[in-house]
C-alpha positions in Angstrom: 150.3 37.2 88.2 151.2 40.8 88.9 148.6 43.4 89.7 148.2 46.8 88.2 150.1 48.5 91.0 153.1 46.1 91.2 156.4 47.9 90.4 158.1 45.3 88.1 161.2 45.6 86.0 161.0 46.2 82.2 161.0 43.1 80.1 160.5 42.1 76.4 157.2 40.3 76.9 154.3 41.9 78.8 153.8 41.0 82.4 150.0 41.1 82.0 148.2 38.5 79.9 144.7 39.5 80.8 143.0 42.8 81.7 139.9 42.7 83.8 137.4 45.5 83.4 134.5 46.1 85.8 131.8 48.3 84.1 130.0 50.1 86.9 128.3 52.6 84.6 126.1 50.3 82.5 122.5 51.0 83.5 123.6 52.8 86.6 122.6 56.4 86.8 124.2 58.3 89.7 123.8 62.0 90.6 125.3 63.9 93.4 122.0 64.8 95.1 119.2 62.5 94.0 121.0 59.2 93.5 124.5 59.3 94.9 126.9 56.4 94.7 126.6 54.3 97.8 128.9 51.6 99.3 126.4 48.8 98.4 126.7 49.8 94.7 130.3 48.6 94.9 129.6 45.3 96.7 129.9 43.1 93.6 133.1 44.7 92.6 134.7 44.3 96.0 133.6 40.7 96.3 135.0 39.7 92.9 138.1 41.9 92.7 140.1 40.3 95.6 143.7 39.9 94.4 144.1 36.5 96.1 141.3 35.0 94.1 141.8 36.7 90.7 142.8 33.5 89.1 139.3 32.2 89.7 137.5 35.2 88.2 134.8 34.5 85.6 133.4 36.9 83.1 129.8 38.0 83.8 129.4 40.1 80.6 128.6 38.1 77.5 126.4 38.2 74.4 123.5 36.4 76.2 124.1 38.4 79.4 124.8 42.1 78.4 124.0 43.2 81.9 127.1 41.5 83.4 129.8 43.9 84.6 133.0 41.8 84.6 134.8 41.3 81.3 138.3 40.0 80.4 140.4 41.2 77.6 143.6 39.5 76.3 
């Protein structure tokens, strides 16, 4: 499966079947001085976004778990 940054030729059907979104902003309040974004705030994203394991990703956002950050769209 190609990634977002792959330079692929144009074709009739889409190259991408699923779009994964990571919602960092939900319930996260960052400010430049009092609560700046830190590296550990991105640890979950880095751990789950590895291209070599993207076929094993699972959504963490759902109706029973609205706090989850990973969501897949077709």
